[in-house]
Jmol script that loads the backbone (N, CA, C; Angstrom):
load data "model"
ATOM      1  N   MET A   1       0.416 -16.256  -2.052  1.00  0.00           N
ATOM      2  CA  MET A   1       1.128 -15.373  -1.129  1.00  0.00           C
ATOM      3  C   MET A   1       1.024 -13.866  -1.872  1.00  0.00           C
ATOM      4  N   PRO A   2       0.560 -12.849  -1.114  1.00  0.00           N
ATOM      5  CA  PRO A   2       0.396 -11.785  -1.899  1.00  0.00           C
ATOM      6  C   PRO A   2       1.819 -11.163  -2.355  1.00  0.00           C
ATOM      7  N   ALA A   3       1.876 -10.382  -3.417  1.00  0.00           N
ATOM      8  CA  ALA A   3       3.282  -9.804  -3.755  1.00  0.00           C
ATOM      9  C   ALA A   3       3.419  -8.466  -3.084  1.00  0.00           C
ATOM     10  N   THR A   4       4.471  -7.946  -2.550  1.00  0.00           N
ATOM     11  CA  THR A   4       4.665  -6.731  -1.927  1.00  0.00           C
ATOM     12  C   THR A   4       5.955  -6.044  -2.418  1.00  0.00           C
ATOM     13  N   LYS A   5       6.017  -4.708  -2.431  1.00  0.00           N
ATOM     14  CA  LYS A   5       7.152  -3.857  -2.516  1.00  0.00           C
ATOM     15  C   LYS A   5       7.205  -2.839  -1.502  1.00  0.00           C
ATOM     16  N   THR A   6       8.176  -2.594  -1.021  1.00  0.00           N
ATOM     17  CA  THR A   6       8.448  -1.420   0.134  1.00  0.00           C
ATOM     18  C   THR A   6       9.062  -0.310  -0.556  1.00  0.00           C
ATOM     19  N   PHE A   7       8.376   0.858  -0.249  1.00  0.00           N
ATOM     20  CA  PHE A   7       8.911   2.085  -0.668  1.00  0.00           C
ATOM     21  C   PHE A   7       9.192   3.155   0.570  1.00  0.00           C
ATOM     22  N   ARG A   8      10.012   4.061   0.457  1.00  0.00           N
ATOM     23  CA  ARG A   8      10.157   5.131   1.433  1.00  0.00           C
ATOM     24  C   ARG A   8       9.656   6.428   0.920  1.00  0.00           C
ATOM     25  N   HIS A   9       8.966   7.017   1.651  1.00  0.00           N
ATOM     26  CA  HIS A   9       8.428   8.383   1.248  1.00  0.00           C
ATOM     27  C   HIS A   9       8.340   9.462   2.679  1.00  0.00           C
ATOM     28  N   GLN A  10       9.266  10.424   2.408  1.00  0.00           N
ATOM     29  CA  GLN A  10       9.547  11.288   3.636  1.00  0.00           C
ATOM     30  C   GLN A  10       9.911  10.381   4.789  1.00  0.00           C
ATOM     31  N   ASP A  11       9.396  10.421   6.073  1.00  0.00           N
ATOM     32  CA  ASP A  11       9.841   9.682   7.076  1.00  0.00           C
ATOM     33  C   ASP A  11       9.063   8.284   7.293  1.00  0.00           C
ATOM     34  N   TYR A  12       8.491   7.838   6.150  1.00  0.00           N
ATOM     35  CA  TYR A  12       7.569   6.798   6.285  1.00  0.00           C
ATOM     36  C   TYR A  12       8.007   5.551   5.331  1.00  0.00           C
ATOM     37  N   GLU A  13       7.840   4.463   5.663  1.00  0.00           N
ATOM     38  CA  GLU A  13       7.835   3.186   5.048  1.00  0.00           C
ATOM     39  C   GLU A  13       6.609   2.953   4.617  1.00  0.00           C
ATOM     40  N   LEU A  14       6.302   2.601   3.184  1.00  0.00           N
ATOM     41  CA  LEU A  14       5.163   2.146   2.637  1.00  0.00           C
ATOM     42  C   LEU A  14       5.266   0.692   2.073  1.00  0.00           C
ATOM     43  N   ILE A  15       4.539  -0.260   2.710  1.00  0.00           N
ATOM     44  CA  ILE A  15       4.587  -1.567   2.221  1.00  0.00           C
ATOM     45  C   ILE A  15       3.143  -1.776   1.407  1.00  0.00           C
ATOM     46  N   CYS A  16       3.567  -1.769   0.088  1.00  0.00           N
ATOM     47  CA  CYS A  16       2.456  -1.881  -0.940  1.00  0.00           C
ATOM     48  C   CYS A  16       2.304  -3.325  -1.372  1.00  0.00           C
ATOM     49  N   GLY A  17       1.094  -3.706  -1.423  1.00  0.00           N
ATOM     50  CA  GLY A  17       0.939  -5.185  -1.817  1.00  0.00           C
ATOM     51  C   GLY A  17      -0.144  -5.260  -2.806  1.00  0.00           C
ATOM     52  N   ALA A  18      -0.149  -6.407  -3.332  1.00  0.00           N
ATOM     53  CA  ALA A  18      -1.274  -6.924  -4.277  1.00  0.00           C
ATOM     54  C   ALA A  18      -1.931  -8.238  -3.996  1.00  0.00           C
ATOM     55  N   LYS A  19      -3.082  -8.402  -3.623  1.00  0.00           N
ATOM     56  CA  LYS A  19      -3.758  -9.893  -3.102  1.00  0.00           C
ATOM     57  C   LYS A  19      -4.543 -10.284  -4.248  1.00  0.00           C
ATOM     58  N   ALA A  20      -4.440 -11.465  -4.669  1.00  0.00           N
ATOM     59  CA  ALA A  20      -5.218 -12.001  -5.630  1.00  0.00           C
ATOM     60  C   ALA A  20      -6.629 -12.344  -5.218  1.00  0.00           C
ATOM     61  N   ILE A  21      -7.524 -12.152  -6.063  1.00  0.00           N
ATOM     62  CA  ILE A  21      -8.961 -12.488  -5.662  1.00  0.00           C
ATOM     63  C   ILE A  21      -9.421 -13.437  -6.584  1.00  0.00           C
ATOM     64  N   ASP A  22     -10.719 -14.222  -6.489  1.00  0.00           N
ATOM     65  CA  ASP A  22     -11.326 -15.191  -7.179  1.00  0.00           C
ATOM     66  C   ASP A  22     -11.428 -14.935  -8.611  1.00  0.00           C
ATOM     67  N   SER A  23     -11.584 -13.763  -9.049  1.00  0.00           N
ATOM     68  CA  SER A  23     -11.794 -13.393 -10.455  1.00  0.00           C
ATOM     69  C   SER A  23     -10.448 -13.301 -11.266  1.00  0.00           C
ATOM     70  N   GLY A  24      -9.437 -13.493 -10.783  1.00  0.00           N
ATOM     71  CA  GLY A  24      -8.138 -13.503 -11.308  1.00  0.00           C
ATOM     72  C   GLY A  24      -7.583 -12.125 -11.317  1.00  0.00           C
ATOM     73  N   LYS A  25      -8.020 -11.191 -10.574  1.00  0.00           N
ATOM     74  CA  LYS A  25      -7.635  -9.864 -10.607  1.00  0.00           C
ATOM     75  C   LYS A  25      -6.964  -9.560  -9.188  1.00  0.00           C
ATOM     76  N   PHE A  26      -6.582  -8.398  -8.948  1.00  0.00           N
ATOM     77  CA  PHE A  26      -5.808  -7.978  -7.785  1.00  0.00           C
ATOM     78  C   PHE A  26      -6.222  -6.770  -7.044  1.00  0.00           C
ATOM     79  N   VAL A  27      -6.349  -6.922  -5.745  1.00  0.00           N
ATOM     80  CA  VAL A  27      -6.738  -5.666  -4.986  1.00  0.00           C
ATOM     81  C   VAL A  27      -5.435  -5.238  -4.206  1.00  0.00           C
ATOM     82  N   PRO A  28      -5.261  -4.006  -4.103  1.00  0.00           N
ATOM     83  CA  PRO A  28      -4.124  -3.443  -3.472  1.00  0.00           C
ATOM     84  C   PRO A  28      -4.374  -3.603  -1.953  1.00  0.00           C
ATOM     85  N   THR A  29      -3.144  -3.536  -1.282  1.00  0.00           N
ATOM     86  CA  THR A  29      -3.008  -3.455   0.286  1.00  0.00           C
ATOM     87  C   THR A  29      -1.944  -2.438   0.579  1.00  0.00           C
ATOM     88  N   LEU A  30      -2.058  -1.986   1.815  1.00  0.00           N
ATOM     89  CA  LEU A  30      -1.161  -0.895   2.261  1.00  0.00           C
ATOM     90  C   LEU A  30      -0.819  -0.957   3.735  1.00  0.00           C
ATOM     91  N   VAL A  31       0.374  -0.866   4.062  1.00  0.00           N
ATOM     92  CA  VAL A  31       0.806  -0.643   5.587  1.00  0.00           C
ATOM     93  C   VAL A  31       1.642   0.474   5.527  1.00  0.00           C
ATOM     94  N   VAL A  32       1.638   1.326   6.417  1.00  0.00           N
ATOM     95  CA  VAL A  32       2.301   2.464   6.486  1.00  0.00           C
ATOM     96  C   VAL A  32       3.145   2.438   8.072  1.00  0.00           C
ATOM     97  N   SER A  33       4.385   2.651   8.092  1.00  0.00           N
ATOM     98  CA  SER A  33       5.183   2.849   9.188  1.00  0.00           C
ATOM     99  C   SER A  33       6.077   3.981   9.289  1.00  0.00           C
ATOM    100  N   LYS A  34       5.961   4.802  10.269  1.00  0.00           N
ATOM    101  CA  LYS A  34       7.032   5.808  10.573  1.00  0.00           C
ATOM    102  C   LYS A  34       8.329   5.306  10.758  1.00  0.00           C
ATOM    103  N   GLN A  35       9.394   5.864  10.163  1.00  0.00           N
ATOM    104  CA  GLN A  35      10.721   5.372  10.355  1.00  0.00           C
ATOM    105  C   GLN A  35      11.380   5.890  11.667  1.00  0.00           C
ATOM    106  N   VAL A  36      10.779   6.825  12.378  1.00  0.00           N
ATOM    107  CA  VAL A  36      11.307   7.195  13.721  1.00  0.00           C
ATOM    108  C   VAL A  36      10.207   6.777  14.844  1.00  0.00           C
ATOM    109  N   TRP A  37      10.523   6.846  16.101  1.00  0.00           N
ATOM    110  CA  TRP A  37       9.607   6.454  17.044  1.00  0.00           C
ATOM    111  C   TRP A  37       8.487   7.438  16.971  1.00  0.00           C
ATOM    112  N   PRO A  38       7.297   7.064  17.238  1.00  0.00           N
ATOM    113  CA  PRO A  38       6.687   5.765  17.339  1.00  0.00           C
ATOM    114  C   PRO A  38       6.661   4.958  15.790  1.00  0.00           C
ATOM    115  N   THR A  39       7.129   3.950  15.758  1.00  0.00           N
ATOM    116  CA  THR A  39       7.051   3.187  14.483  1.00  0.00           C
ATOM    117  C   THR A  39       5.818   2.309  14.289  1.00  0.00           C
ATOM    118  N   ARG A  40       4.841   2.286  15.037  1.00  0.00           N
ATOM    119  CA  ARG A  40       3.623   1.597  14.887  1.00  0.00           C
ATOM    120  C   ARG A  40       3.156   1.369  13.398  1.00  0.00           C
ATOM    121  N   PRO A  41       3.109   0.133  12.926  1.00  0.00           N
ATOM    122  CA  PRO A  41       2.476   0.093  11.457  1.00  0.00           C
ATOM    123  C   PRO A  41       1.015   0.256  11.586  1.00  0.00           C
ATOM    124  N   ARG A  42       0.600   0.867  10.508  1.00  0.00           N
ATOM    125  CA  ARG A  42      -0.912   1.147  10.410  1.00  0.00           C
ATOM    126  C   ARG A  42      -1.364   0.466   9.102  1.00  0.00           C
ATOM    127  N   VAL A  43      -2.315  -0.328   9.112  1.00  0.00           N
ATOM    128  CA  VAL A  43      -3.077  -0.804   7.793  1.00  0.00           C
ATOM    129  C   VAL A  43      -3.951   0.203   7.465  1.00  0.00           C
ATOM    130  N   ILE A  44      -3.744   0.734   6.251  1.00  0.00           N
ATOM    131  CA  ILE A  44      -4.403   1.755   5.683  1.00  0.00           C
ATOM    132  C   ILE A  44      -5.423   1.085   4.544  1.00  0.00           C
ATOM    133  N   ALA A  45      -6.822   1.557   4.793  1.00  0.00           N
ATOM    134  CA  ALA A  45      -7.657   1.106   3.704  1.00  0.00           C
ATOM    135  C   ALA A  45      -7.580   1.765   2.459  1.00  0.00           C
ATOM    136  N   VAL A  46      -7.541   0.970   1.443  1.00  0.00           N
ATOM    137  CA  VAL A  46      -7.395   1.486  -0.008  1.00  0.00           C
ATOM    138  C   VAL A  46      -8.702   1.486  -0.686  1.00  0.00           C
ATOM    139  N   GLU A  47      -8.818   2.236  -1.725  1.00  0.00           N
ATOM    140  CA  GLU A  47     -10.103   2.313  -2.475  1.00  0.00           C
ATOM    141  C   GLU A  47     -10.325   0.915  -3.191  1.00  0.00           C
ATOM    142  N   LYS A  48     -11.518   0.587  -3.089  1.00  0.00           N
ATOM    143  CA  LYS A  48     -11.889  -0.908  -3.485  1.00  0.00           C
ATOM    144  C   LYS A  48     -11.918  -0.653  -5.030  1.00  0.00           C
ATOM    145  N   ALA A  49     -11.043  -1.651  -5.756  1.00  0.00           N
ATOM    146  CA  ALA A  49     -11.024  -1.760  -7.064  1.00  0.00           C
ATOM    147  C   ALA A  49     -10.277  -2.871  -7.497  1.00  0.00           C
ATOM    148  N   ASP A  50     -10.612  -3.505  -8.703  1.00  0.00           N
ATOM    149  CA  ASP A  50      -9.974  -4.621  -9.111  1.00  0.00           C
ATOM    150  C   ASP A  50      -8.918  -4.186 -10.069  1.00  0.00           C
ATOM    151  N   TYR A  51      -7.649  -4.822  -9.977  1.00  0.00           N
ATOM    152  CA  TYR A  51      -6.820  -4.372 -11.077  1.00  0.00           C
ATOM    153  C   TYR A  51      -6.293  -5.750 -11.719  1.00  0.00           C
ATOM    154  N   GLU A  52      -6.087  -5.482 -12.948  1.00  0.00           N
ATOM    155  CA  GLU A  52      -5.522  -6.676 -13.968  1.00  0.00           C
ATOM    156  C   GLU A  52      -4.321  -7.352 -13.520  1.00  0.00           C
ATOM    157  N   THR A  53      -3.276  -6.477 -13.079  1.00  0.00           N
ATOM    158  CA  THR A  53      -2.033  -7.119 -12.869  1.00  0.00           C
ATOM    159  C   THR A  53      -1.633  -6.675 -11.185  1.00  0.00           C
ATOM    160  N   GLU A  54      -0.580  -7.416 -10.761  1.00  0.00           N
ATOM    161  CA  GLU A  54      -0.055  -7.073  -9.365  1.00  0.00           C
ATOM    162  C   GLU A  54       0.385  -5.732  -9.322  1.00  0.00           C
ATOM    163  N   ASP A  55       1.354  -5.414 -10.472  1.00  0.00           N
ATOM    164  CA  ASP A  55       2.177  -4.131 -10.455  1.00  0.00           C
ATOM    165  C   ASP A  55       1.169  -3.019 -10.553  1.00  0.00           C
ATOM    166  N   VAL A  56       0.073  -3.052 -11.181  1.00  0.00           N
ATOM    167  CA  VAL A  56      -0.887  -1.893 -11.240  1.00  0.00           C
ATOM    168  C   VAL A  56      -1.597  -1.639  -9.856  1.00  0.00           C
ATOM    169  N   ALA A  57      -1.940  -2.838  -9.213  1.00  0.00           N
ATOM    170  CA  ALA A  57      -2.416  -2.934  -7.903  1.00  0.00           C
ATOM    171  C   ALA A  57      -1.454  -2.303  -6.857  1.00  0.00           C
ATOM    172  N   ILE A  58      -0.177  -2.648  -6.993  1.00  0.00           N
ATOM    173  CA  ILE A  58       0.875  -2.085  -6.108  1.00  0.00           C
ATOM    174  C   ILE A  58       1.060  -0.512  -6.513  1.00  0.00           C
ATOM    175  N   ASP A  59       1.156  -0.136  -7.652  1.00  0.00           N
ATOM    176  CA  ASP A  59       1.136   1.317  -7.909  1.00  0.00           C
ATOM    177  C   ASP A  59       0.169   2.078  -7.369  1.00  0.00           C
ATOM    178  N   ALA A  60      -1.236   1.542  -7.277  1.00  0.00           N
ATOM    179  CA  ALA A  60      -2.333   2.134  -6.690  1.00  0.00           C
ATOM    180  C   ALA A  60      -2.141   2.308  -5.113  1.00  0.00           C
ATOM    181  N   ALA A  61      -1.767   1.172  -4.650  1.00  0.00           N
ATOM    182  CA  ALA A  61      -1.431   1.305  -3.078  1.00  0.00           C
ATOM    183  C   ALA A  61      -0.381   2.330  -2.844  1.00  0.00           C
ATOM    184  N   TYR A  62       0.693   2.481  -3.613  1.00  0.00           N
ATOM    185  CA  TYR A  62       1.804   3.458  -3.321  1.00  0.00           C
ATOM    186  C   TYR A  62       1.209   4.886  -3.495  1.00  0.00           C
ATOM    187  N   THR A  63       0.424   5.138  -4.660  1.00  0.00           N
ATOM    188  CA  THR A  63      -0.183   6.459  -4.718  1.00  0.00           C
ATOM    189  C   THR A  63      -0.999   6.832  -3.679  1.00  0.00           C
ATOM    190  N   GLN A  64      -1.977   5.769  -3.062  1.00  0.00           N
ATOM    191  CA  GLN A  64      -2.746   6.087  -1.968  1.00  0.00           C
ATOM    192  C   GLN A  64      -1.948   6.320  -0.721  1.00  0.00           C
ATOM    193  N   GLY A  65      -0.851   5.555  -0.517  1.00  0.00           N
ATOM    194  CA  GLY A  65       0.090   5.744   0.552  1.00  0.00           C
ATOM    195  C   GLY A  65       0.784   7.111   0.746  1.00  0.00           C
ATOM    196  N   VAL A  66       1.159   7.595  -0.595  1.00  0.00           N
ATOM    197  CA  VAL A  66       1.693   9.045  -0.599  1.00  0.00           C
ATOM    198  C   VAL A  66       0.712  10.069  -0.282  1.00  0.00           C
ATOM    199  N   VAL A  67      -0.399   9.827  -0.617  1.00  0.00           N
ATOM    200  CA  VAL A  67      -1.734  10.773  -0.334  1.00  0.00           C
ATOM    201  C   VAL A  67      -1.997  10.603   1.158  1.00  0.00           C
ATOM    202  N   TRP A  68      -1.931   9.513   1.624  1.00  0.00           N
ATOM    203  CA  TRP A  68      -2.181   9.393   3.264  1.00  0.00           C
ATOM    204  C   TRP A  68      -1.059  10.172   3.946  1.00  0.00           C
ATOM    205  N   VAL A  69       0.261   9.950   3.549  1.00  0.00           N
ATOM    206  CA  VAL A  69       1.345  10.719   4.337  1.00  0.00           C
ATOM    207  C   VAL A  69       1.094  12.192   4.202  1.00  0.00           C
ATOM    208  N   GLN A  70       0.699  12.762   3.015  1.00  0.00           N
ATOM    209  CA  GLN A  70       0.523  14.127   2.789  1.00  0.00           C
ATOM    210  C   GLN A  70      -0.657  14.605   3.808  1.00  0.00           C
ATOM    211  N   ASN A  71      -1.512  13.892   3.839  1.00  0.00           N
ATOM    212  CA  ASN A  71      -2.760  14.507   4.645  1.00  0.00           C
ATOM    213  C   ASN A  71      -2.548  14.010   5.890  1.00  0.00           C
ATOM    214  N   PHE A  72      -2.018  13.128   6.491  1.00  0.00           N
ATOM    215  CA  PHE A  72      -2.169  12.737   7.961  1.00  0.00           C
ATOM    216  C   PHE A  72      -0.659  12.338   8.457  1.00  0.00           C
ATOM    217  N   GLY A  73       0.271  12.434   7.712  1.00  0.00           N
ATOM    218  CA  GLY A  73       1.707  12.224   8.341  1.00  0.00           C
ATOM    219  C   GLY A  73       2.267  13.233   9.022  1.00  0.00           C
TER     220      GLY A  73
END
end "model"
wireframe off; spacefill off
backbone 0.3
color backbone group
């Protein structure tokens, strides 16, 4: 089961996760939802990279989520 942490940035909720892959490393996952209507969640593609720990992958997803909000939010 992937590890996740939820953050709030401006009017958005960022659900940042880390999914284990076969090599024993982790890839980040990101879902962004606006906190006011319309609240449709969006799965955001994150840069492909393998991270050594879940926390590092979650931090990478958070960083990309903040950039997404700044550019598209």
